[in-house]
N, C-alpha and C positions, 0 to 999 in steps of 0.2 A: 984319769981326770975327765976325759970325754964321757966315759960310761957313767960317772957320778952325775955329770950335768944332765945327761939323758934321763937318768933315773929321777932326778928332781923335777925335770920338765913333765915327765909322765905322771908323777905324783900330783903336780899342780893341776894337770888336766883332769885327773880323777876327782879332785876336790871340786873343780868347776862343775863337772857332771853331777856330782852328788848334790851340790847346791841347786843346780837347775832342776833336778828331780824333786827336791824338797819344795822348791817354789811352785812347781807344777801341781804337786799334791795339795799345797795350800790353796792355790787358785781353784782347783776342782772342789775342794771343801767349801770355799766361799760361794761358788756357783750353786752347790747343793743347798746351802743355807738359804740363798736367795729364792730358790725354787720353793722350798718349804715355807718361807715367809709369805709367798704369794697364796698359799693354800690356807694359812692360818692367821688369826689375829693374835700376835705374840703377846699382847697385853691381857686378852681375855681368854685365849686358847679356844676360840669358837670357830667352827668351820664356816667358811663363806660360801660353800656349795654343798650339795648333797651327792649328786652323781652327775655325770656328763649329760647335759641337756635337760635337767629337771628344774632349773631355775631360769627365769628370764631376767632382763635388766632391772625390773622393778622389784625383784625379790620374790615374785610369785612362783610357786612350784611348777605349774604349767597352766596354759590357758588355751590349749588346742587339742585336736584329736589325733594328730600324727605322732605325738609323743605323750602318752598318758601319764608318764612318771610313776609307773607301777612297780619299779624296782624296789625291793625291800629296803627299808631304812634300818640301820642297826638299832639295838635296844638301849643305847646309851642316852638317847634323847639329844645328842649333840647337833644333828643337822638342822635344827630349828633356826630360822632367821628372826632377829629381833628388830627388824626394820619398822619404823613407826608408821610409814605410809606405804601401803601396797595398793596399786591401782585396782579399783573395783572392776571385776570382770562382768561385762554385760553382754558378752557374745552368747546367744541362746544355744549354740551348738557346742559350747565348751563344757567340759566336765566340771569346771569350777565356777560356773556362772552363779551369780547371786540373784535370787528371785525373792521379792517381797513386794509390799504395796508401793514402795518408792521405785523399785526396779522391776517392773512387770515384763512379761514375755510379749513379743509381737503376736497379734491375734492370728496371723496366718502361719505361724511357725509350727511345723510338724517335723519331728526327727526323721532323718533319712534312713536310719538303720534299725528300725523297730523289729523286734523278734519276740517269740514266746519262749521264756526260759523253761527248761525241762525240770520242773519242780511240782510240788503238790499245791493245789488251790483250795480255798475255802468254799468254792462253788463249782458247779458243773457248767460246761459250755465255754465258748471262746468269745470274749467281748473286747472292747477297746481297752479296758483296764487290765487285760491279760498280758499286754505287751510291755516291753522295756527296750531300751537301747542295748545294742549288742554287748558292749563291754560290761554294762551293769548286769545283764542277763547271765553272762558267763560267771561273773563274780558271785551272783546269788546262788547259782548252781553249785559252785564250789563250797560256799558257806553252808548251805543246807545239807550237802553231802557229808561234810565234816561233822556237823551237829548230830546227824543220824548215826554215823559210823562210830564216833567216840563217846557220845552221850545217849544214844538211842532217842534223840529228840526228833519230833516230827513237826518241823516248822511249815507254815502254809502262807501263801500269798493271798491277801485280801483285796488289794487294789494297787495297781501300778500306774501305767500311763493314763492320762486324762487330757483330752483335747480342750482347746479354748471354748469350743461350742458346748461340750459336755459340762464343763465347769460353769458356764453361763446358765445352763438349765438347772444345775444343782443350786447355784446361788439364788437365782430368781425364784425357785420353788421355796427355798428357805425364807426369802423375804415375804412371800405370800402367806406362809404358815406361821412364821415366828416374828416377823417385823424386821426392819433393817438394822436396828440397833443390836438386837440379839444375833442376827445373822452375821454381822461383822465380827462377832466374837467366836463364832463356831465354823465359819466357812470363808475361804479366800475369794476375793473378787475375781472375775474372769481375767486371766493373764497373770494373776499373782500367785497361782498355785504351782508349787514345785513339780507336781505330777505332770505338768505339760512338758517338762524337760525330757521325760522318759527315764530319768535318773532316780526318781523317788519311788518308794514302795512302802506300803503298809503291810506289816507282818504280824501274825498271831499264831496260836496253836490250839489244838483240841483240848488242852488242859484247862483253858478258860473259855472253851466253846467258840474259839476264834473271835472273841470279843475284841473290840477296839476301844479299850479304856485302860486306866492305870493299873488294873489288876494284872495285866500282862507283865508289868515290871516286877511283880512279886513271885511269879511262877518260875520254875527252873529254866524254861526256855528263854524267858525274858532276861533273866540274870546272865545266862550264858551269852546271849546276843550282845548285851551291853558291854561285856568284857572282851568280846572277840570280833565284833563286826569290823573294827578298824583294820584288822589284818587282811581283810578282803576288799578294802577300799570304801567302806561305808562308815557314816557317822550317825549318831542319834541327833537328828537335825534340831529338835526342840528339847534340850535337856532340862532337867529339874533346876529351878532357881534362876533361870535365865529369861523368864517371860518379859522382863523389862527391856530386854535387848531384842528378842525375836518377835515379840508380839503374840506368842502362843504359850500356853501352859505346857507342862510336861507331857510329851508324847513318846513314850518308850517304844511304840510300835512303828513310828515313822522314821524310816532310814533314808539316807541320801548318799548316792555314790559320788565320790570326789576323787577316787584314785588312792592307792595305798599310801604314798608318801604324805599327802596332805591329811588323809584320815588319821594316820598315826601321829602326826604333829598336833592336830586338833585334840585328839584323845589325850596325849601326854600333857598338853597345856590346859586341859579342861576348859576350852573356850568354844564359842559358836562360830559359824561361818561369818556372821556380822562382825564379831570381834577380831577375826582374822583380817578382815578388811578395815578394821578400826572405824566402824560405822554402826549406827543404830537408827532405825526408821520408825521406832515405836513412839507414838504420841501419848497414848494412854497406857499406863502400867496395868497388865492383866493380873488379877488376883490369882495366886497359885492354886487356890481351892476351886477355881472355876474349871469346868470341863470344856476345854477348847479342842475341837477336832475338825479337820477338813476331810470328811468322808462323805460318801454318797448315800448315807442312810436316809430312807424315806424319799429319795429322789425318784423321779419317773424312770421306769425300766429302760435300759438301753438295748438296742437290737444286737443279736449275735453277729459276729463278723467271720467272714470266710478268708479274707486276706487282710494284711496289715494296712493301717492307714497310710495313705500316700502323701508325700510332701506337696504343698500347694505352690511353693516357689522354689527357686534355686537355693543352694546352700547359703546360709547366712554367714556374714563376716562380722565385724564389730558393730554392735548395736548400742544405741543410747536409750535412756529411759523414755517411755512413751506414756501419755496420759491414759488412764483407765476410764472408759465411759461409765457414767452413773447408771446403775440398773434402774429399771422402772417396774412398778408393780403390775401395770397393765400395758399391753401393747399400745403403741400410739395409734389413734384412729386413722383409718385410711380416708383421705380426702377424696370425695367423688370427683371424677374427672369432668370438667366442664369444657364445652366447646369454646374455642376462642371466638369472640365476636367478629362478624364479617367486616372486612375493611370497607369503609365508606369510599365510594368511587369519587374520584375528583370530578368537579363540574366541567362540562365541556367548555373548551376555550371559545370565547366569542371571536368571530372573524374580525380581523383588523379592518378598520374603515379604509375604503379606497381613497386614494389621494385625489383631491380636486385639481383638475388640470389648471395650470397657470393661465391667466387670461392672455389672449393674443395681444401683443403690443400694437397700439394704433400707429399706423405709419404717419410719419411726419408729412405735412402738406408740402407739395413741391414748391420750391422757391419760385416766386414770380420774377420773370426776366425784367431787367431794367429796360425802359424804352430807349430805342436807338436815338442817338443825338441827331437833331435836324441840322443838315449842313447849312452853314451861313452863306448867304448870297453876297457876293461882292458888288 
């Protein structure tokens, strides 16, 4: 009888243990589901992140240099964010900075890491336009190398970095030769050119004699570049049919480095950098048949350089839009220096009049003594 009771007791314990294990498994499963739900939007099945560290709180892929976000994005197109408002990046040192007429660069900004990419150029010698920022330079080297290895294409650099001062020379030269209205259609104002970031580059090939025009889009090198540049972190900055957004007509030669993640996103969505930030700064729609180009054609020659341009200030942090000075056709006349008029000496002070001494008081006359009384005789 006792053995039977012990057996029943043991059986109950086993059942309790089985139930406890089952409950534990269920709890672990629920925990796993909660973790997955944090990574996905269960209603739309869209990723809320790309990879660790590539999105900030605003939904922007990256806006700094310590984490360029160059990890490859998968080919499904899933990691795109559909946020309606993304904070416009105005940090001139960021890979994703937006540069146009409304968001110009500071006049004194010079990138800190300018270097010369080891690629072919359309000219001989080393100039300011030969330099690029380090990350963009390495990316352009990889892209040119793959084009040569797989397709036997010989891509060449026409123009890369351009300082505020150089852009000012180009712009003012165009104003003198073509007028301001035409110049604003073919050249960016000082501070409004992406070339100042060190992340933009004009590319061409010998097939079109290194020309900077729309013929490059039709040649084999131009077609390959349009399909593959995003894999190396570049975008066609001014795509066809987007002039009402960017302010420039189609420029198949103008590439802009933004990093692999954002470049792939912009390519898959067929949008511009302005559309990524949900903004447009174009006041007048540029006709698509207009030839719009921000190049230094016919500009005064620039001197050859021995060393890279050096930054004028410490590294920049967040910047806000600054006004662009209106260019002038002729330099302002120098006003001749005039001597300041001599100061008129103050008239000498007149001596103060001496005080008239107070008149001496007249002494009062001595009182006359009363006559002594005559004694009365008895």
